[in-house]
Structures are given as structure tokens and as C-alpha cells.
C-alpha positions in Angstrom: 0.0 0.0 0.0 2.9 2.4 0.7 4.1 2.5 -2.9 0.6 3.1 -4.2 0.0 5.8 -1.5 2.9 7.8 -3.0 0.9 8.4 -6.2 -2.7 8.2 -4.9 -4.0 11.0 -2.7 -6.9 9.0 -1.3 -4.6 6.1 -0.3 -2.1 8.5 1.1 -4.7 10.1 3.3 -5.8 6.6 4.5 -2.2 5.5 5.1 -1.5 8.7 7.1 -4.6 8.4 9.2 -3.9 4.7 10.0 -0.2 5.5 10.8 -1.3 8.3 13.1 -3.9 6.1 14.9 -1.3 3.4 15.4 1.3 5.8 16.7 -1.2 7.4 19.2 -2.1 3.9 20.4 1.6 3.1 20.9 2.3 6.4 22.6 -0.5 5.7 25.1 0.9 2.3 25.9 4.4 3.7 26.2 3.3 6.4 28.6 1.6 3.8 30.8 4.8 1.7 30.7 6.9 4.7 31.6 4.7 5.5 34.6 5.2 2.0 35.9 8.9 2.1 35.3 8.9 -0.6 32.6 10.1 1.6 29.7 13.0 4.1 29.6 12.2 7.8 30.0 12.4 9.4 26.6 9.8 11.1 24.5 6.9 8.6 23.9 6.6 9.8 20.3 10.2 9.0 19.6 9.8 5.5 21.0 6.6 5.0 19.0 8.2 6.1 15.8 11.2 3.7 16.4 8.9 0.8 17.1 6.8 1.5 14.1 9.9 1.7 11.9 11.1 -1.7 13.2 7.7 -3.2 12.6 7.5 -1.8 9.1 11.0 -3.0 8.2 10.3 -6.5 9.5 7.0 -6.5 7.5 8.9 -5.7 4.3 11.6 -8.3 5.1 9.0 -11.0 5.8 7.3 -10.1 2.5 10.4 -10.1 0.4 12.6 -12.8 1.9 13.5 -15.7 -0.2 11.9 -19.1 0.2 15.2 -20.5 1.5 15.1 -18.1 4.4 11.6 -19.1 5.5 11.3 -21.6 8.3 10.4 -25.1 7.2 6.9 -26.3 8.1 
């Protein structure tokens, strides 16, 4: 969807809205975890963006990895 969103304004709007919703959810969880001492004190948005980037990167990797790198079933 990302590549299509680059050239389609409607998809871009949907992608941005979903990303914002996801980041807000993560930020709330991070704030709660920081209050309980389970997560390091740094800006919750920074942590949320980093987690999102890792998840996105792993998603692309899982999609593109070769059959030989996949676990055998």
C-alpha cells in the first residue's frame, strides 16, 4: 500500500490516518509503561516512531525474503 499511496492522494490520506492512529495507540501504551517504570524515560513519540519503523521494516523483510530463508513447516 505504501508505494501506491505515493501516487494516490486518497490512499495517502488513508495511510497517514492509519499510521497516526497506530502511533497514538503506541504512545499511550508507552506512557503507561513509563509511569510503571517498565520503559525508559524518553519522548513517547520517539519510541513509538522507532517501534513503528522496526515493525514496518520487519514486515517488508517478511514479504520479500526468499523461500530458502523461510522456516520449514
